[in-house]
PDB file as gemmi writes it, atoms N, CA and C in Angstrom:
CRYST1    1.000    1.000    1.000  90.00  90.00  90.00 P 1                      
ATOM      1  N   MET A   1       2.108  47.345  93.102  1.00  0.00           N  
ATOM      2  CA  MET A   1       2.414  46.334  93.566  1.00  0.00           C  
ATOM      3  C   MET A   1       3.161  45.410  93.195  1.00  0.00           C  
ATOM      4  N   LYS A   2       4.240  44.714  93.973  1.00  0.00           N  
ATOM      5  CA  LYS A   2       5.255  43.849  93.552  1.00  0.00           C  
ATOM      6  C   LYS A   2       4.919  42.492  94.728  1.00  0.00           C  
ATOM      7  N   LYS A   3       4.879  41.414  93.406  1.00  0.00           N  
ATOM      8  CA  LYS A   3       4.649  40.018  94.194  1.00  0.00           C  
ATOM      9  C   LYS A   3       6.058  39.283  94.128  1.00  0.00           C  
ATOM     10  N   GLU A   4       6.657  39.247  95.627  1.00  0.00           N  
ATOM     11  CA  GLU A   4       8.325  38.324  95.685  1.00  0.00           C  
ATOM     12  C   GLU A   4       8.030  36.670  95.625  1.00  0.00           C  
ATOM     13  N   TYR A   5       8.946  36.385  94.943  1.00  0.00           N  
ATOM     14  CA  TYR A   5       9.138  34.679  94.985  1.00  0.00           C  
ATOM     15  C   TYR A   5      10.453  34.162  95.173  1.00  0.00           C  
ATOM     16  N   GLU A   6      10.449  33.515  96.570  1.00  0.00           N  
ATOM     17  CA  GLU A   6      12.156  33.507  96.939  1.00  0.00           C  
ATOM     18  C   GLU A   6      12.391  32.017  97.399  1.00  0.00           C  
ATOM     19  N   GLU A   7      13.152  31.322  97.110  1.00  0.00           N  
ATOM     20  CA  GLU A   7      13.473  29.988  97.515  1.00  0.00           C  
ATOM     21  C   GLU A   7      15.146  29.775  97.434  1.00  0.00           C  
ATOM     22  N   GLY A   8      15.490  29.454  98.526  1.00  0.00           N  
ATOM     23  CA  GLY A   8      17.353  29.303  98.350  1.00  0.00           C  
ATOM     24  C   GLY A   8      17.770  30.839  97.950  1.00  0.00           C  
ATOM     25  N   ASP A   9      18.550  30.825  97.510  1.00  0.00           N  
ATOM     26  CA  ASP A   9      19.368  31.984  96.844  1.00  0.00           C  
ATOM     27  C   ASP A   9      18.674  32.737  95.440  1.00  0.00           C  
ATOM     28  N   ILE A  10      17.708  32.318  95.263  1.00  0.00           N  
ATOM     29  CA  ILE A  10      16.859  33.027  93.957  1.00  0.00           C  
ATOM     30  C   ILE A  10      15.772  33.459  94.077  1.00  0.00           C  
ATOM     31  N   LYS A  11      15.562  34.564  94.152  1.00  0.00           N  
ATOM     32  CA  LYS A  11      14.362  35.534  94.463  1.00  0.00           C  
ATOM     33  C   LYS A  11      14.034  35.905  93.007  1.00  0.00           C  
ATOM     34  N   ILE A  12      12.487  36.145  92.782  1.00  0.00           N  
ATOM     35  CA  ILE A  12      12.372  36.511  91.569  1.00  0.00           C  
ATOM     36  C   ILE A  12      10.930  37.823  91.874  1.00  0.00           C  
ATOM     37  N   ILE A  13      11.124  38.844  91.406  1.00  0.00           N  
ATOM     38  CA  ILE A  13      10.080  39.843  91.886  1.00  0.00           C  
ATOM     39  C   ILE A  13       9.219  40.385  90.433  1.00  0.00           C  
ATOM     40  N   ILE A  14       8.236  40.338  90.631  1.00  0.00           N  
ATOM     41  CA  ILE A  14       7.158  40.510  89.863  1.00  0.00           C  
ATOM     42  C   ILE A  14       6.885  41.878  89.819  1.00  0.00           C  
ATOM     43  N   ASP A  15       6.614  43.097  89.005  1.00  0.00           N  
ATOM     44  CA  ASP A  15       6.055  44.210  89.482  1.00  0.00           C  
ATOM     45  C   ASP A  15       4.685  44.154  89.011  1.00  0.00           C  
ATOM     46  N   LEU A  16       3.594  43.968  89.572  1.00  0.00           N  
ATOM     47  CA  LEU A  16       2.194  43.323  88.958  1.00  0.00           C  
ATOM     48  C   LEU A  16       1.526  44.835  88.395  1.00  0.00           C  
ATOM     49  N   ASP A  17       1.871  46.048  88.453  1.00  0.00           N  
ATOM     50  CA  ASP A  17       1.811  47.500  87.845  1.00  0.00           C  
ATOM     51  C   ASP A  17       2.393  47.464  86.470  1.00  0.00           C  
ATOM     52  N   LYS A  18       3.331  47.007  86.535  1.00  0.00           N  
ATOM     53  CA  LYS A  18       4.006  46.889  85.046  1.00  0.00           C  
ATOM     54  C   LYS A  18       3.742  46.086  84.071  1.00  0.00           C  
ATOM     55  N   CYS A  19       3.114  44.655  84.831  1.00  0.00           N  
ATOM     56  CA  CYS A  19       3.070  43.310  84.083  1.00  0.00           C  
ATOM     57  C   CYS A  19       1.692  43.724  83.369  1.00  0.00           C  
ATOM     58  N   THR A  20       1.724  43.289  81.820  1.00  0.00           N  
ATOM     59  CA  THR A  20       0.624  43.854  80.931  1.00  0.00           C  
ATOM     60  C   THR A  20      -0.052  42.259  80.535  1.00  0.00           C  
ATOM     61  N   GLY A  21       0.668  40.892  81.105  1.00  0.00           N  
ATOM     62  CA  GLY A  21       0.126  39.845  80.515  1.00  0.00           C  
ATOM     63  C   GLY A  21       0.734  39.425  79.352  1.00  0.00           C  
ATOM     64  N   ALA A  22       1.642  40.009  78.757  1.00  0.00           N  
ATOM     65  CA  ALA A  22       1.975  40.022  77.180  1.00  0.00           C  
ATOM     66  C   ALA A  22       2.737  38.487  77.003  1.00  0.00           C  
ATOM     67  N   ARG A  23       2.786  37.542  78.197  1.00  0.00           N  
ATOM     68  CA  ARG A  23       3.310  36.304  78.251  1.00  0.00           C  
ATOM     69  C   ARG A  23       4.563  36.100  77.485  1.00  0.00           C  
ATOM     70  N   GLU A  24       5.689  36.803  77.504  1.00  0.00           N  
ATOM     71  CA  GLU A  24       7.010  36.889  76.989  1.00  0.00           C  
ATOM     72  C   GLU A  24       7.531  35.788  78.052  1.00  0.00           C  
ATOM     73  N   CYS A  25       7.505  36.242  79.091  1.00  0.00           N  
ATOM     74  CA  CYS A  25       8.389  35.246  80.246  1.00  0.00           C  
ATOM     75  C   CYS A  25       7.572  33.873  80.258  1.00  0.00           C  
ATOM     76  N   VAL A  26       6.499  33.873  80.153  1.00  0.00           N  
ATOM     77  CA  VAL A  26       5.987  32.378  79.757  1.00  0.00           C  
ATOM     78  C   VAL A  26       6.675  31.143  78.889  1.00  0.00           C  
ATOM     79  N   THR A  27       6.565  32.416  77.421  1.00  0.00           N  
ATOM     80  CA  THR A  27       7.376  31.644  76.100  1.00  0.00           C  
ATOM     81  C   THR A  27       8.832  31.568  76.631  1.00  0.00           C  
ATOM     82  N   ALA A  28       9.380  32.651  77.092  1.00  0.00           N  
ATOM     83  CA  ALA A  28      10.712  32.584  76.950  1.00  0.00           C  
ATOM     84  C   ALA A  28      11.603  31.487  78.064  1.00  0.00           C  
ATOM     85  N   CYS A  29      11.010  31.565  79.031  1.00  0.00           N  
ATOM     86  CA  CYS A  29      11.275  30.530  80.451  1.00  0.00           C  
ATOM     87  C   CYS A  29      11.669  28.943  79.963  1.00  0.00           C  
ATOM     88  N   PRO A  30      12.550  28.462  79.647  1.00  0.00           N  
ATOM     89  CA  PRO A  30      13.124  27.029  79.051  1.00  0.00           C  
ATOM     90  C   PRO A  30      12.565  26.239  80.205  1.00  0.00           C  
ATOM     91  N   VAL A  31      12.170  26.793  81.354  1.00  0.00           N  
ATOM     92  CA  VAL A  31      11.891  25.220  81.950  1.00  0.00           C  
ATOM     93  C   VAL A  31      10.422  25.773  82.955  1.00  0.00           C  
ATOM     94  N   GLU A  32       9.689  26.140  82.164  1.00  0.00           N  
ATOM     95  CA  GLU A  32       8.405  26.674  82.408  1.00  0.00           C  
ATOM     96  C   GLU A  32       7.984  27.265  83.806  1.00  0.00           C  
ATOM     97  N   ILE A  33       8.634  27.980  84.435  1.00  0.00           N  
ATOM     98  CA  ILE A  33       8.281  28.318  85.623  1.00  0.00           C  
ATOM     99  C   ILE A  33       7.013  29.561  85.765  1.00  0.00           C  
ATOM    100  N   PHE A  34       6.974  30.226  84.677  1.00  0.00           N  
ATOM    101  CA  PHE A  34       5.519  31.374  84.533  1.00  0.00           C  
ATOM    102  C   PHE A  34       4.704  30.930  83.816  1.00  0.00           C  
ATOM    103  N   GLU A  35       3.462  31.359  84.421  1.00  0.00           N  
ATOM    104  CA  GLU A  35       2.142  31.151  84.021  1.00  0.00           C  
ATOM    105  C   GLU A  35       1.125  32.431  84.154  1.00  0.00           C  
ATOM    106  N   LEU A  36       0.312  32.745  83.665  1.00  0.00           N  
ATOM    107  CA  LEU A  36      -0.738  33.679  84.051  1.00  0.00           C  
ATOM    108  C   LEU A  36      -1.787  33.319  84.830  1.00  0.00           C  
ATOM    109  N   GLU A  37      -1.914  34.384  86.085  1.00  0.00           N  
ATOM    110  CA  GLU A  37      -2.895  33.834  86.401  1.00  0.00           C  
ATOM    111  C   GLU A  37      -4.045  35.889  86.280  1.00  0.00           C  
ATOM    112  N   ASP A  38      -5.087  35.681  86.167  1.00  0.00           N  
ATOM    113  CA  ASP A  38      -5.696  36.871  86.076  1.00  0.00           C  
ATOM    114  C   ASP A  38      -5.202  37.899  85.015  1.00  0.00           C  
ATOM    115  N   GLY A  39      -4.349  37.905  83.928  1.00  0.00           N  
ATOM    116  CA  GLY A  39      -4.234  38.551  83.330  1.00  0.00           C  
ATOM    117  C   GLY A  39      -2.370  39.028  83.777  1.00  0.00           C  
ATOM    118  N   LYS A  40      -1.875  38.553  84.766  1.00  0.00           N  
ATOM    119  CA  LYS A  40      -0.730  38.924  85.217  1.00  0.00           C  
ATOM    120  C   LYS A  40       0.229  37.640  85.614  1.00  0.00           C  
ATOM    121  N   ALA A  41       1.603  37.879  84.968  1.00  0.00           N  
ATOM    122  CA  ALA A  41       2.704  36.668  85.381  1.00  0.00           C  
ATOM    123  C   ALA A  41       2.676  36.665  87.414  1.00  0.00           C  
ATOM    124  N   VAL A  42       2.911  35.029  87.139  1.00  0.00           N  
ATOM    125  CA  VAL A  42       3.138  34.638  88.326  1.00  0.00           C  
ATOM    126  C   VAL A  42       4.397  33.095  88.101  1.00  0.00           C  
ATOM    127  N   CYS A  43       5.091  33.713  89.438  1.00  0.00           N  
ATOM    128  CA  CYS A  43       5.903  31.989  89.269  1.00  0.00           C  
ATOM    129  C   CYS A  43       5.778  30.819  89.779  1.00  0.00           C  
ATOM    130  N   LYS A  44       5.782  29.609  89.296  1.00  0.00           N  
ATOM    131  CA  LYS A  44       5.427  28.598  89.784  1.00  0.00           C  
ATOM    132  C   LYS A  44       6.559  27.652  89.832  1.00  0.00           C  
ATOM    133  N   ASN A  45       6.718  27.043  90.955  1.00  0.00           N  
ATOM    134  CA  ASN A  45       7.797  26.129  90.956  1.00  0.00           C  
ATOM    135  C   ASN A  45       9.266  26.548  90.549  1.00  0.00           C  
ATOM    136  N   LEU A  46       9.504  27.661  91.443  1.00  0.00           N  
ATOM    137  CA  LEU A  46      10.809  28.339  91.450  1.00  0.00           C  
ATOM    138  C   LEU A  46      11.952  27.652  91.802  1.00  0.00           C  
ATOM    139  N   GLY A  47      11.794  26.494  92.314  1.00  0.00           N  
ATOM    140  CA  GLY A  47      12.981  25.614  92.238  1.00  0.00           C  
ATOM    141  C   GLY A  47      13.570  24.977  91.407  1.00  0.00           C  
ATOM    142  N   GLU A  48      12.865  25.220  90.033  1.00  0.00           N  
ATOM    143  CA  GLU A  48      13.066  25.056  88.712  1.00  0.00           C  
ATOM    144  C   GLU A  48      14.021  25.373  88.109  1.00  0.00           C  
ATOM    145  N   CYS A  49      14.217  26.914  88.335  1.00  0.00           N  
ATOM    146  CA  CYS A  49      14.770  27.831  88.041  1.00  0.00           C  
ATOM    147  C   CYS A  49      16.038  27.593  87.571  1.00  0.00           C  
ATOM    148  N   ILE A  50      16.503  28.144  86.361  1.00  0.00           N  
ATOM    149  CA  ILE A  50      18.098  27.508  86.066  1.00  0.00           C  
ATOM    150  C   ILE A  50      18.667  28.645  85.904  1.00  0.00           C  
ATOM    151  N   GLU A  51      18.481  29.984  86.309  1.00  0.00           N  
ATOM    152  CA  GLU A  51      19.007  30.988  86.610  1.00  0.00           C  
ATOM    153  C   GLU A  51      19.216  31.946  84.896  1.00  0.00           C  
ATOM    154  N   CYS A  52      18.407  31.527  83.801  1.00  0.00           N  
ATOM    155  CA  CYS A  52      19.352  31.701  82.856  1.00  0.00           C  
ATOM    156  C   CYS A  52      18.686  33.707  82.434  1.00  0.00           C  
ATOM    157  N   CYS A  53      17.862  33.886  83.190  1.00  0.00           N  
ATOM    158  CA  CYS A  53      17.424  35.322  82.870  1.00  0.00           C  
ATOM    159  C   CYS A  53      16.816  35.749  81.968  1.00  0.00           C  
ATOM    160  N   ALA A  54      16.026  34.615  80.947  1.00  0.00           N  
ATOM    161  CA  ALA A  54      15.193  34.635  79.796  1.00  0.00           C  
ATOM    162  C   ALA A  54      13.960  35.874  80.006  1.00  0.00           C  
ATOM    163  N   CYS A  55      13.595  35.475  81.806  1.00  0.00           N  
ATOM    164  CA  CYS A  55      12.281  36.075  82.035  1.00  0.00           C  
ATOM    165  C   CYS A  55      12.760  37.799  81.485  1.00  0.00           C  
ATOM    166  N   VAL A  56      13.609  38.156  82.383  1.00  0.00           N  
ATOM    167  CA  VAL A  56      14.079  39.675  82.643  1.00  0.00           C  
ATOM    168  C   VAL A  56      14.401  40.047  80.959  1.00  0.00           C  
ATOM    169  N   SER A  57      14.790  39.492  80.343  1.00  0.00           N  
ATOM    170  CA  SER A  57      15.407  40.474  79.025  1.00  0.00           C  
ATOM    171  C   SER A  57      14.093  40.237  77.888  1.00  0.00           C  
ATOM    172  N   SER A  58      13.141  39.310  78.291  1.00  0.00           N  
ATOM    173  CA  SER A  58      12.206  39.274  77.522  1.00  0.00           C  
ATOM    174  C   SER A  58      10.986  39.698  77.738  1.00  0.00           C  
ATOM    175  N   CYS A  59      11.093  40.344  78.714  1.00  0.00           N  
ATOM    176  CA  CYS A  59       9.528  41.148  79.311  1.00  0.00           C  
ATOM    177  C   CYS A  59       9.820  42.949  78.673  1.00  0.00           C  
ATOM    178  N   PRO A  60       8.684  43.046  77.931  1.00  0.00           N  
ATOM    179  CA  PRO A  60       8.714  44.063  76.787  1.00  0.00           C  
ATOM    180  C   PRO A  60       8.704  45.734  77.739  1.00  0.00           C  
ATOM    181  N   ASN A  61       7.766  45.181  79.357  1.00  0.00           N  
ATOM    182  CA  ASN A  61       7.509  46.276  80.462  1.00  0.00           C  
ATOM    183  C   ASN A  61       8.438  46.080  81.601  1.00  0.00           C  
ATOM    184  N   GLU A  62      10.002  45.555  81.517  1.00  0.00           N  
ATOM    185  CA  GLU A  62      10.560  45.625  82.399  1.00  0.00           C  
ATOM    186  C   GLU A  62      10.138  45.467  83.809  1.00  0.00           C  
ATOM    187  N   ALA A  63       9.017  44.258  83.561  1.00  0.00           N  
ATOM    188  CA  ALA A  63       8.335  43.929  85.172  1.00  0.00           C  
ATOM    189  C   ALA A  63       8.781  42.518  85.735  1.00  0.00           C  
ATOM    190  N   VAL A  64      10.004  42.184  85.346  1.00  0.00           N  
ATOM    191  CA  VAL A  64      10.671  40.963  86.223  1.00  0.00           C  
ATOM    192  C   VAL A  64      11.782  41.085  86.712  1.00  0.00           C  
ATOM    193  N   GLU A  65      12.418  41.115  87.861  1.00  0.00           N  
ATOM    194  CA  GLU A  65      13.417  41.519  88.523  1.00  0.00           C  
ATOM    195  C   GLU A  65      14.063  39.812  88.998  1.00  0.00           C  
ATOM    196  N   HIS A  66      14.805  39.574  88.940  1.00  0.00           N  
ATOM    197  CA  HIS A  66      16.026  38.315  89.187  1.00  0.00           C  
ATOM    198  C   HIS A  66      17.179  38.403  89.964  1.00  0.00           C  
ATOM    199  N   SER A  67      17.305  37.971  90.895  1.00  0.00           N  
ATOM    200  CA  SER A  67      18.389  37.787  91.980  1.00  0.00           C  
ATOM    201  C   SER A  67      19.951  37.722  91.115  1.00  0.00           C  
ATOM    202  N   SER A  68      19.679  37.037  90.298  1.00  0.00           N  
ATOM    203  CA  SER A  68      20.767  36.619  89.212  1.00  0.00           C  
ATOM    204  C   SER A  68      21.362  37.418  87.872  1.00  0.00           C  
ATOM    205  N   CYS A  69      20.117  38.362  87.581  1.00  0.00           N  
ATOM    206  CA  CYS A  69      20.630  38.916  86.644  1.00  0.00           C  
ATOM    207  C   CYS A  69      20.908  40.691  86.865  1.00  0.00           C  
TER     208      CYS A  69                                                      
END                                                                             
């Protein structure tokens, strides 16, 4: 199952089947828009995203997709 987060031109998709809760996106994001809920990544405050793509490159399971990356 995929969870989509969208605000303005930014869209982040988290594949919950691939997400293992490794927290790499949480750690890598410089503006702290990710957190874990029930062992899965969720995107909070998407409007703060600076489109750096650290979340995509840091995920060991390729569970994060970003419209800018």
